[in-house]
N, C-alpha and C positions, 0 to 999 in steps of 0.2 A: 504492499500499500505505500511507502514511502516515497517510494518511484513514480508515484500517481499525482504525488502531493503538489509538484509544481505546476499540475494541470488545473487545478481549481485559480488560484490567483489569476493567472492567466486568462480562462474563461472572463471573469470578473475584470480585468484591465481594460478586454477586447471590449468587452460590453458595455465600460464605463466612454472609451474613448469614440464606440460607434454611437454614443445616445446623444441625442438632440440638444442637448442643453453644453454637451463639451463643446459642438460641432460650432454653436451660437457662440461660445467663449473664443474657439479660434478667430471667426468673421470678426469680432466686437475686436478683439488684440492687433488686431490684422489694420484694421482703420484707426485706429485709436492711434496705432505706432505710426500711422502715415501721417495722421494730422499733426501729432505732436513732433513730426520729424521735421516736417514740410512745410506749413504752414506758420507765417511773419505773426511771433506774438504780439508784436505793435500794433497789427491790424487785423487780427483775429481770435477772439477770442472764443474756445474750445470747451465744451461742455457735455462729459460723459454719463449715463447709465441715468438719464431723468424722468423720473416718474412725477408726474403732477395731476392734480385731480380736475376730472371731468365728466358731467353730468351725472353726477353720484355714484363715481364710481372712480377710473384711475387709469391715464394711459402712460406706457413707458416709449420713451425714448431713447434709442440706442448711442444717438451721437449730435448734439446741437454745435454750431459755429455761427456766433453773432459779431456781427460788425455791421460798419455801413451801408454794407453794399448788399444788407440784408439778412434773414435768417435760413440757412443751410439744416435743413431737416433731414439726416441721414439714417437711415437704416440698413443695416449688417444682416446680411443673409447667406447662410452657406451652403453651397448648391455644386456638389461635385461630381464631374461628367459635361453629358451635354445638354443643356435646357432649353426646351420650346415653351412659347406661352404669350398671350398676345395680352395687350394696356388693360381688359375691360376682362378677359376671363376669371373667374374666381379661384381656378387654381391652375398650376401650372407644374409641366412635365420635366422630370431629371432621370437622364438616359443613362447606368453606368453599367461596371461588368455584370453585376446579380441580378439586372433588371431594370423595370421603369418604375420610380416611384412620386407620387402626385405630391405636392407640396401648396400651401396658401400662398396666391399672387401675394407678394410683398409690397406692390405697387399699391395695391387696395390698402394695406395697414399704414403704408405709409399718407397715403392721402388723408386716412382717418387721424394719423397724427399730428399734421398739418391743421384741419379742422379743429381738434383740439386745442391745440398750442394761439391758434388763431382767437378761437373764444375766449379763452384765458384769460391771452393778451391784450383782448379786446383793439387786436389789429388790423388791417385789411390781410385779405389771405395774399397781395398782390406784394407783400414784403417779405417772403415766405420762398424758398428753393428744396420742393422735394428731391431729394436723391435717394436711390437704392444702389446700395454695392452688394456684386455678387461675387463672392471669396471662393476660388477652388471651381469654379466652370471651366470646361476646355472651350465653350462657345455655344453660340445661341442659333440655336436649330430654325426660326424663325425670325424677323426684324423684329432687334432689341428696341425695344422703348424708349422716347428719349432721355430720358432720365434717370434709367438703369445701365450702370455703367461696371465693369471689370476697377477692381480698386488701385490699378495703375496710372487709371483716367482721373482721380477722385480728386486732385489738387488741378490738376488744370481746369478741370470742369469750374470748382471755387474761384479760381483766378481770371476767369475767364469771364465773369460778372464785374464788370468794371462803372456801369451806371450805381451811383449811389443812391440809396431809398431812402435812407434815415439820415437824421440829423445824431450829431455824436452825444447829447443829451439823451434823446430815445434812443439809441441802442444802450446807452447805459440803464437807460429806466430800465428797459427788457429784460435788463439781466440779473437787475435787483428783483426786478417781481419773478424772475424764475427762480432764484437764488430763497428770496425768502417765501416761496409758496410749494417745491419741490418738496416731494415725502421722501423722507430718508430709509428707504429699506432694506440698509444692512447688506448691499451689495457685496463692500469690502470685507464684510465674515464671510459669506457666502463663496468669493473668492478661496478666504484662504481654508476653509472647510472642504471645498472641491479638492487645491492642492495637497493638504493633507490624504485626502481619500487615495489621491494619484502616488503621493510617497508612500502608502500602506500597501495598497498593492504592488506597485513595486516591488518593495521589499521584501514582501511573502513571496512574488514570484522569483528573486533572487534568493529566496532562504529555500525557496523547495528545490531549485535548479541543482544548489548545492549539495543538499541532502541527498536529493539522486543521484547526478552523475560524479560525486568527489572523486567515488574510488578509480572512475576509467580516465577521469580526469587528471586525477594524481599521479597517475601511472602514465598517461601521456606526458606530462610535466617531465615526471621524473626520467623516460624515454630520451625528450629531446634535450635534458641535461647531461645527461650519458652522450648523447650525439654528439654534444657539444666540447664535452671530455675529451671523448675521444678523439675527433678531431685536433684540438690543441694539445694535447697532452698521449700521442699513439704508445708511447714506453712505459704508461699505466695499465695496459690490458694486454691479455693475451690474444693470439690467433682467431681464436672464437669471437674476441668481442668481450668478454665477462673481465670484469676488474681483474687484477692481480691482488694477493694478500701482501699485507705488511710484509711478511717472511719474502716473500718475493724480491718486492719492492727494496728489502735492504741486502738483499743477495744479487741484484741486479748493481747495484751502489757497489758492489767490492772489486776493489782490480785485483785479478787471481791472474800468476803462471804456473805454468807444467814445462817442467823439461823431459823432452821424452829421452832424451841421452842419461840422464841422472835418475830419473823417475819421480823428482823432489817437485814439488808443489806447494806455494805462497799465497796468501788473499792475505790483503791489506785496506783498509775503509779508507775513503776520501782523502785524510786528512794525516793519510802513511801510518797510521799505526796498526798494528798484524792484529791479526785474526785467527784464533783456533779453530780448523777445521778437520776431520779429516780427510784422509788425502785423496779418497773415492769423490768424495764432494767438493771437495777442492778442484780435482781434475775434470767433474763434469762442468763446474762452471767456469771452469778457462778453456775447457772445448766447445761449449755450447755457442760459440764465435761472437757473443755479445759483451765479453771484454778483452782478452789477452792472451795469445796461445804462443809459448816457444818451443 
């Protein structure tokens, strides 16, 4: 059973990574980084994860960019594969290797966000710019609606709006109204919890893999270590590849000389001190060709 222990956290981790919440986090994080890294902070004010009261309920907006050029209302959507759908269709299609998946039209959700924000701020709809950012998609099978774009084009679309729609004090009042009216949903705490879940599942997966495969991995590492040692110090191994014993290594270090004429044999340590060995052993060390033969 211990060899299958790693399968449980692996399945849980794959399920978690495939969940709509995690895919949504991928899209929001991508857009948040683009906005923070490419828009001038002295010209644009970026707000993320904004929840506002609307019609007795609430409306959640992924990203808001407020400037004198208007208020950019950005909905981020993760959709892997090929996407098809029209601006007025209720649901869009997402084609990938596993088949076709239907998902709610994000342009409709974006339009409702603009409508709710317009009512909350008591501002005309003309000052709002709806944008839907599709993250992960390979392309659109049908004509892409004008305000639906890939993340790479987001900042270019924002910068193309060059006509001021708000005075400086109007933009400031909009920011103050949003900041004072937004509902704090604890999204930071939820993000921390999600990161903890990911870390725990990954740790369990690594621990399961370790306990399941530590013996073959240990043997493999030991074999690789021996191979490296054989390549760097071949004199420490026998012809069959097995390591020599301490006795064999000591004998290899001796300097032995045997005289065929007199039958005498002598062995010495590398430092020159004599070693007492019987004649047969001394002769075998001298004659095996690894030391010296007279």
